[in-house]
C-alpha positions as CSV (number, residue, x, y, z in Angstrom):
1,M,-1.0,0.5,-31.2
2,S,-2.2,-0.4,-27.7
3,R,-0.7,-3.3,-25.9
4,D,-4.1,-4.7,-26.1
5,T,-4.2,-5.1,-29.7
6,R,-0.6,-5.6,-30.7
7,Q,-0.4,-8.9,-32.6
8,W,1.3,-11.3,-30.2
9,H,4.3,-13.7,-31.4
10,P,2.7,-17.6,-31.5
11,D,5.3,-18.5,-29.0
12,F,4.3,-16.1,-26.8
13,L,0.9,-17.4,-26.6
14,K,2.2,-20.9,-26.1
15,Y,4.1,-19.8,-23.5
16,M,1.4,-17.9,-21.7
17,D,-0.6,-21.3,-22.2
18,A,2.5,-23.2,-20.4
19,I,2.7,-20.7,-17.4
20,I,-1.2,-20.4,-16.9
21,N,-1.6,-24.0,-17.0
22,H,1.9,-24.9,-14.8
23,P,1.2,-26.0,-11.1
24,N,3.7,-23.3,-10.1
25,Y,1.2,-21.2,-10.2
26,K,-1.9,-23.0,-9.1
27,G,-4.4,-20.1,-7.5
28,L,-2.9,-17.3,-8.7
29,R,-5.6,-15.1,-10.5
30,I,-6.5,-14.2,-14.1
31,D,-9.6,-13.4,-16.0
32,K,-11.0,-13.9,-19.2
33,K,-12.0,-11.9,-21.8
34,S,-15.2,-12.3,-23.8
35,D,-13.7,-14.1,-26.2
36,G,-12.2,-16.8,-23.9
37,T,-8.8,-15.4,-24.0
38,Y,-6.7,-14.6,-20.7
39,K,-6.7,-11.5,-19.5
40,W,-2.7,-11.7,-19.0
41,I,-2.2,-8.2,-17.9
42,A,-3.6,-6.8,-15.3
43,T,-3.1,-3.0,-13.6
44,A,-1.7,-3.1,-9.4
45,Q,-5.0,-1.1,-7.9
46,S,-7.5,-3.7,-10.1
47,D,-9.1,-6.4,-8.3
48,V,-7.1,-8.9,-10.0
49,G,-4.0,-7.0,-9.3
50,L,-4.8,-6.6,-5.5
51,A,-5.6,-10.9,-6.0
52,R,-2.3,-11.0,-7.1
53,I,-0.7,-9.2,-5.1
54,Q,-2.1,-11.4,-1.6
55,W,-1.5,-14.3,-3.7
56,C,2.0,-14.0,-4.0
57,E,3.1,-13.0,-0.5
58,K,1.1,-16.0,1.0
59,K,3.8,-17.8,-1.7
60,A,6.4,-15.5,-0.1
61,L,6.1,-17.0,3.2
62,E,5.7,-20.3,1.9
63,L,9.1,-20.2,0.5
64,G,10.5,-18.4,3.4
65,F,10.6,-14.7,2.0
66,S,10.3,-11.7,4.2
67,I,7.7,-9.3,2.9
68,Q,9.7,-6.6,2.0
69,P,10.5,-4.2,-0.9
70,G,11.6,-7.0,-3.6
71,V,9.9,-10.1,-2.6
72,Y,7.5,-9.9,-5.7
73,A,10.3,-10.2,-7.8
74,D,12.2,-13.0,-5.5
75,V,9.0,-14.8,-5.9
76,M,8.1,-14.7,-9.3
77,L,11.8,-15.6,-10.1
78,A,11.6,-18.3,-7.7
79,I,9.0,-20.1,-8.9
80,H,9.1,-19.5,-12.8
81,P,9.8,-23.4,-13.8
82,T,12.2,-22.5,-16.9
83,K,13.7,-19.4,-15.5
84,K,13.4,-18.6,-19.1
85,K,10.8,-16.0,-21.0
86,V,9.9,-16.0,-24.6
87,C,9.0,-12.5,-25.8
88,Q,6.1,-11.0,-26.5
89,I,7.2,-9.2,-30.1
90,C,9.9,-11.3,-31.6
91,G,9.4,-14.8,-29.9
92,R,12.7,-14.9,-28.8
93,E,13.7,-17.0,-25.5
94,M,16.0,-15.2,-22.7
95,S,17.1,-15.5,-19.4
96,L,15.4,-14.1,-16.5
97,Y,18.7,-13.9,-14.6
98,Y,21.1,-11.0,-14.7
99,H,22.9,-12.9,-17.6
100,Y,23.2,-9.7,-20.5
101,P,25.8,-7.2,-20.5
102,N,24.8,-3.5,-19.6
103,S,26.3,-0.8,-21.9
104,S,29.8,0.2,-20.5
105,F,31.0,-3.2,-19.3
106,L,29.7,-4.5,-23.2
107,K,32.2,-2.0,-24.3
108,R,34.7,-3.3,-21.9
109,L,34.8,-6.9,-22.8
110,N,34.6,-5.9,-26.6
111,V,37.3,-4.1,-26.5
112,I,39.4,-6.4,-23.9
113,F,38.6,-9.5,-26.2
114,D,38.1,-7.8,-29.7
115,G,34.7,-8.6,-29.9
116,D,31.6,-8.0,-31.3
117,Y,29.1,-8.9,-28.5
118,T,25.8,-7.3,-28.2
119,D,23.6,-7.2,-24.9
120,C,21.3,-10.0,-25.9
121,D,24.3,-12.0,-25.9
122,D,24.5,-14.1,-22.3
123,I,27.4,-13.9,-20.3
124,N,27.8,-17.6,-20.3
125,D,28.3,-17.7,-24.0
126,I,30.2,-15.2,-24.0
127,W,32.6,-16.8,-21.7
128,D,32.7,-19.7,-24.0
129,D,33.0,-17.8,-26.8
130,V,35.9,-15.5,-25.6
131,I,37.9,-19.2,-25.2
132,D,37.4,-20.8,-28.1
133,R,38.9,-17.8,-29.9
134,G,41.9,-18.6,-27.8
135,F,42.0,-16.1,-24.8
136,S,42.7,-17.9,-21.3
137,K,39.8,-18.9,-18.9
138,E,41.7,-16.8,-16.5
139,S,41.9,-13.8,-18.4
140,I,37.8,-13.8,-18.6
141,A,37.5,-15.0,-15.0
142,E,39.2,-12.2,-13.5
143,V,37.1,-9.2,-15.9
144,L,34.2,-10.9,-14.3
145,V,35.3,-10.8,-10.6
146,S,36.9,-7.4,-11.1
147,A,33.4,-6.1,-12.6
148,G,31.6,-7.5,-9.8
149,G,34.0,-6.8,-7.0
150,L,33.7,-10.8,-5.7
151,S,36.1,-12.1,-3.3
152,L,36.5,-15.4,-5.8
153,D,40.0,-16.1,-6.9
154,P,40.1,-16.4,-10.8
155,N,42.6,-18.8,-11.0
156,V,41.0,-21.4,-9.4
157,T,37.2,-20.6,-9.3
158,S,34.6,-22.3,-11.7
159,K,33.0,-20.3,-14.7
160,T,29.5,-21.4,-12.9
161,E,30.6,-20.1,-9.3
162,I,31.9,-17.0,-10.8
163,I,29.1,-16.1,-13.1
164,T,26.4,-17.1,-10.1
165,A,27.8,-14.7,-8.1
166,L,28.1,-11.8,-10.2
167,E,24.6,-12.4,-11.6
168,Y,23.3,-12.4,-7.4
169,E,25.5,-8.9,-7.1
170,C,23.9,-7.7,-10.1
171,R,20.0,-8.8,-9.1
172,K,20.0,-7.3,-6.0
173,G,21.8,-3.8,-6.9
174,N,24.7,-3.7,-6.0
175,H,26.9,-3.7,-9.5
176,K,25.0,-2.8,-12.6
177,C,27.6,-4.7,-15.4
178,L,24.6,-7.3,-16.2
179,G,20.8,-6.8,-16.8
180,P,18.1,-9.7,-16.9
181,G,16.4,-11.1,-20.2
182,A,13.3,-9.4,-19.2
183,M,12.7,-6.8,-16.1
184,S,10.4,-8.0,-13.5
185,N,6.8,-6.9,-14.0
186,F,4.5,-8.2,-11.0
187,P,1.7,-7.7,-10.6
188,D,0.5,-6.3,-14.1
189,R,2.0,-9.5,-15.8
190,F,0.8,-12.7,-14.5
191,D,4.2,-14.3,-14.6
192,G,5.6,-11.3,-13.2
193,F,7.7,-9.8,-15.5
194,H,7.3,-7.7,-18.8
195,T,6.2,-8.9,-21.8
196,Y,8.6,-8.0,-24.5
197,N,12.0,-9.0,-23.6
198,R,15.6,-7.2,-23.8
199,C,15.9,-8.2,-27.3
200,C,12.7,-5.8,-28.4
201,R,12.7,-3.5,-25.4
202,S,14.2,-0.2,-26.9
203,S,11.6,-0.5,-29.9
204,Q,8.9,-1.2,-27.3
205,D,9.3,1.2,-24.9
206,K,9.4,4.7,-26.4
207,G,11.2,5.8,-23.0
208,R,14.1,3.7,-24.2
209,S,14.6,4.2,-27.8
210,K,18.0,4.2,-28.4
211,E,18.0,8.4,-28.4
212,N,16.4,8.4,-25.3
213,L,19.3,5.7,-23.8
214,K,21.9,7.9,-24.4
215,T,20.4,10.0,-21.3
216,Y,18.9,7.6,-19.5
217,T,21.8,6.3,-17.0
218,K,22.8,10.0,-16.5
219,D,19.1,10.6,-15.8
220,R,18.6,7.9,-13.2
221,R,22.2,8.4,-11.5
222,A,20.7,12.7,-11.2
223,Y,17.2,12.1,-10.7
224,E,16.9,8.8,-8.4
225,Y,18.0,10.3,-5.1
226,W,15.9,12.8,-5.5
227,S,18.4,15.6,-5.3
228,D,18.8,18.8,-4.8
229,G,21.2,21.1,-7.0
230,N,20.9,22.8,-10.1
231,I,19.8,19.2,-11.4
232,H,19.6,20.5,-15.1
233,A,22.8,22.3,-15.2
234,A,24.5,19.7,-13.4
235,N,23.6,16.9,-16.7
236,L,24.9,19.6,-19.4
237,F,28.4,20.0,-17.4
238,M,28.6,16.5,-17.2
239,G,28.3,16.6,-21.0
240,S,30.1,19.3,-22.1
241,K,33.7,19.6,-23.4
242,F,35.4,19.5,-19.7
243,F,34.8,16.2,-19.7
244,Y,35.8,14.4,-23.2
245,G,37.3,11.1,-22.7
246,C,36.5,11.0,-18.6
247,S,33.9,10.3,-16.1
248,A,32.1,12.8,-14.3
249,D,32.9,12.2,-10.4
250,H,30.4,13.2,-8.0
251,V,32.7,15.1,-5.4
252,G,30.2,14.3,-2.6
253,P,28.2,11.0,-3.7
254,I,24.5,11.6,-4.4
255,S,23.5,8.0,-3.2
256,L,24.8,9.6,0.2
257,G,22.6,12.5,-0.2
258,F,24.9,15.0,-1.8
259,V,23.3,17.4,-4.3
260,H,23.6,16.7,-8.1
261,D,24.9,20.5,-9.0
262,P,28.1,21.2,-11.7
263,R,30.0,23.3,-8.8
264,Y,30.2,19.8,-7.3
265,L,31.5,17.4,-10.2
266,K,35.0,16.9,-11.5
267,P,36.3,15.0,-13.8
268,M,37.9,11.6,-13.5
269,T,38.8,8.2,-15.1
270,G,36.5,5.7,-15.1
271,S,38.3,3.2,-13.9
272,D,39.5,5.3,-10.8
273,N,35.5,6.6,-10.4
274,S,34.4,3.2,-10.2
275,T,36.8,2.5,-7.9
276,K,35.9,5.3,-5.4
277,R,32.2,4.3,-5.5
278,D,30.0,5.9,-2.5
279,R,33.4,6.5,0.1
280,L,34.0,9.2,1.2
281,Q,37.4,10.7,1.3
282,S,39.3,13.2,3.4
283,E,40.3,15.3,0.3
284,D,36.5,15.3,-1.1
285,I,34.9,16.3,2.2
286,E,38.1,19.5,2.3
287,K,37.0,19.8,-1.6
288,I,33.2,20.3,-0.4
289,I,33.7,22.5,2.4
290,E,36.0,24.7,0.0
291,T,33.3,24.3,-2.7
292,E,30.1,25.7,-0.2
293,A,32.5,28.6,0.9
294,R,33.2,29.9,-1.9
295,T,30.3,29.2,-4.3
296,K,27.6,29.7,-1.5
297,V,25.6,26.5,-3.4
298,Y,24.8,24.1,-0.4
299,P,26.5,20.8,-0.8
300,M,23.7,18.3,0.7
301,S,20.5,17.6,-0.4
302,W,17.7,18.8,2.8
303,Y,17.1,15.6,3.8
304,S,20.6,15.1,4.7
305,A,21.7,18.2,5.6
306,S,21.9,17.9,10.0
307,I,24.1,15.3,9.0
308,W,26.5,17.1,6.7
309,E,26.3,20.0,9.6
310,Y,27.5,17.5,12.3
311,I,30.7,16.2,9.8
312,K,31.5,19.5,9.3
313,A,31.1,20.2,12.6
314,H,33.5,17.2,14.0
315,Y,35.5,16.8,11.0
316,G,39.0,17.9,12.1
317,R,39.1,15.0,14.3
318,A,38.4,12.4,11.8
319,D,40.0,9.7,11.0
320,N,39.2,6.6,8.3
321,Q,37.4,4.7,10.9
322,D,35.4,8.0,11.1
323,L,34.9,8.8,7.6
324,A,33.2,5.1,7.4
325,R,30.8,5.6,9.9
326,Y,29.9,9.0,8.6
327,R,29.4,7.3,5.0
328,D,27.5,4.6,6.8
329,V,24.8,7.1,8.6
330,L,24.5,9.2,5.6
331,K,23.6,5.5,3.8
332,Q,21.4,4.3,6.1
333,N,19.5,8.1,6.3
334,M,19.0,7.6,2.2
335,A,17.4,4.2,2.8
336,N,15.0,5.5,5.2
337,F,14.2,8.6,3.1
338,M,13.5,6.3,0.0
339,Y,11.6,4.6,2.3
340,I,9.1,6.5,3.6
341,L,9.0,7.7,-0.1
342,W,7.9,4.1,-1.3
343,Y,5.6,3.6,1.9
344,I,3.8,6.9,1.0
345,M,3.3,6.1,-2.6
346,E,1.9,2.9,-1.7
347,N,-0.3,3.7,1.4
348,T,-2.2,7.1,0.1
349,N,-4.7,5.5,-2.5
350,G,-2.8,6.8,-5.4
351,K,-2.6,10.0,-4.5
352,G,0.8,9.9,-2.5
353,E,2.8,9.6,-6.1
354,Q,1.1,13.5,-7.1
355,V,1.9,15.1,-3.8
356,L,5.3,14.3,-3.2
357,A,5.9,15.3,-7.0
358,D,4.3,18.3,-6.2
359,V,6.1,19.0,-3.1
360,F,9.6,18.1,-4.1
361,L,10.0,17.6,-7.8
362,K,7.8,20.7,-9.3
363,P,10.2,23.0,-7.1
364,K,13.0,21.9,-9.3
365,Y,11.2,23.0,-12.8
366,K,13.1,26.5,-12.5
367,Y,16.4,25.0,-13.3
368,F,15.1,23.5,-16.5
369,Q,13.9,26.6,-18.4
370,Y,17.5,27.9,-19.4
371,E,20.8,26.7,-20.8
372,Y,24.2,27.5,-18.8
373,E,28.1,28.0,-19.6
374,F,30.2,26.9,-17.5
375,N,34.6,27.1,-16.4
376,E,36.2,24.2,-16.1
377,I,35.6,24.1,-12.2
378,G,31.2,23.9,-12.9
379,E,30.9,27.6,-12.1
380,I,28.2,28.7,-14.1
381,T,29.6,31.8,-16.4
382,A,26.1,32.7,-18.7
383,T,22.5,31.5,-18.7
384,H,20.3,31.9,-21.4
385,A,16.6,31.6,-21.7
386,R,15.8,27.9,-23.4
387,H,14.8,27.0,-26.9
388,F,12.4,24.2,-26.2
389,T,12.5,21.4,-29.4
390,E,9.7,18.9,-29.4
391,R,11.7,16.3,-27.1
392,S,13.1,18.6,-25.1
393,A,9.7,20.1,-24.1
394,N,8.9,16.9,-22.4
395,E,12.0,16.4,-20.5
396,F,11.0,17.8,-17.0
397,E,8.1,15.4,-16.8
398,R,10.3,12.8,-17.7
399,F,12.1,13.5,-14.7
400,V,9.5,13.3,-12.6
401,R,8.4,10.0,-13.9
402,I,12.2,8.4,-13.6
403,A,12.6,10.1,-10.0
404,I,9.2,8.3,-9.0
405,E,9.9,5.1,-11.1
406,A,13.3,5.3,-9.0
407,V,11.8,5.2,-5.6
408,Y,9.9,1.5,-6.4
409,D,13.7,0.4,-7.9
410,F,15.8,1.6,-5.1
411,N,13.0,-0.6,-2.6
412,N,12.9,-3.5,-4.7
413,K,17.0,-3.9,-5.7
414,A,18.2,-2.4,-2.5
415,N,20.9,-3.6,-0.7
416,R,20.1,-6.2,1.8
417,H,22.9,-4.8,3.9
418,V,20.8,-1.3,4.5
419,S,17.4,-1.9,5.1
420,P,15.0,1.0,6.6
421,D,15.3,1.3,10.3
422,L,12.3,3.4,11.3
423,N,11.2,3.3,14.6
424,N,7.9,3.4,15.9
425,A,7.0,6.5,16.8
426,E,8.5,7.5,13.0
427,M,6.3,4.8,11.7
428,S,3.4,6.3,13.0
429,M,4.1,9.9,11.9
430,V,4.4,8.1,8.3
431,R,1.1,7.0,9.0
432,T,-0.3,10.2,9.9
433,I,1.3,11.7,6.7
434,C,-0.8,9.3,4.6
435,G,-3.7,10.0,6.1
436,D,-3.3,13.6,5.6
437,I,-2.8,12.8,1.6
438,V,-5.6,10.6,1.6
439,S,-7.6,13.3,3.1
440,A,-6.3,16.2,0.7
441,A,-4.5,18.1,3.5
442,A,-2.8,20.9,2.2
443,P,0.5,20.4,0.7
444,G,2.4,22.9,2.5
445,A,1.6,21.3,5.9
446,I,2.3,17.6,4.2
447,S,5.5,19.2,3.2
448,A,6.4,20.3,6.9
449,K,5.4,17.0,8.0
450,I,7.7,15.0,6.0
451,R,10.5,17.5,6.7
452,N,10.0,16.9,10.4
453,L,10.1,13.6,10.1
454,M,13.3,13.2,8.0
455,Q,14.6,15.9,10.9
456,A,14.0,13.0,13.4
457,V,15.4,10.1,11.4
458,Q,19.1,11.8,11.2
459,E,18.8,12.9,14.8
460,R,18.5,9.6,15.8
461,E,21.1,8.4,13.4
462,M,23.4,11.4,14.3
463,A,23.0,9.7,17.6
464,H,25.5,6.6,16.1
465,L,28.0,9.1,15.8
466,Q,28.0,10.6,19.3
467,Q,28.7,6.6,20.5
């Protein structure tokens, strides 16, 4: 059933009416159908969608927000009168804040507090229930402070202060232990949020069925940075017997530009992996250098390769301060790369997504044609032609879809401490590339210009390491 013919819950219809007539949304465009009902949904490139964007950007300036990726979500949350949204499917009201435990954190809460909480239980309610069942306030406070890496004392900080701080960290993408009751979706939805809430998301979004959700986090992690490497083999290795009871650690963090490849994965306890995050460590750099020499598999994605070559050339003199600087430069380079992809997608009249997918994602299709066998250090010991099922036949298309979605997610939720820092010359190159895409220039020429641009970006970033 399409979303236009689906039976909407009466409470959601009441919610729509209340929002449409609320003064906070005065001037935000919404048209009517021939039967007099409102067209809640509008695509971003439609006249209505473009008018909504213009309205939101004006509202952002009134509220003191900068016009940058993620501003639409910030504005629509700020103006929402109740901060709670009714589900279109079941009528359940849920918070728009990041108040609901995601899978791994939910498991942790249930184990520590012997609970049976679900991912639709508000963390405020979980806190109260934990205490009602005899646990101390300090025990639940300590778990939340630890989960968010918060600089708060769990013994003296209040429930409200801790949850507010943790919610903010999760909403800004710095931690992933909590999620919202409804995802942002402006300008497609009038109020700026998906019509179905978290409670009905797996049943209404086919891409988020329980079966697909088993691999969703892994795929996001693998695909969101457009990493090089044998990505399909890496996913298979992560799910192999070598990682039973432990977490798969990227020796070189893919969030810094390193590849997603089985040769650069190792088992690690979940707590150690969480602690490591995206830090560069001496032993890891040495392991990467050894693995590259042994396997001849390049450890860094193309858009950060020059920075890696600099690190290799100077690593012998590195100390902890240097390692931190290497990480910062790689992280900044990644932010610039993802911003360039986003800018191209947003400024090419709908053509950029396909061109970028053709140039940078489709060459990876070859990896999905095979099944692989591994030894304990991720080396591929056997390769077999793959037998495709109905579900796996669409796996590569799903990879492309997730990779493109992740560009928007990254720029909507990126850590505000690492904003893109392209200079005027580099932005001029980006705009030239956009013009080439709109005028249907040859994909090879577009690819070459993007690669040249990223080379210039890397060289400028590396200059910070030479100071």
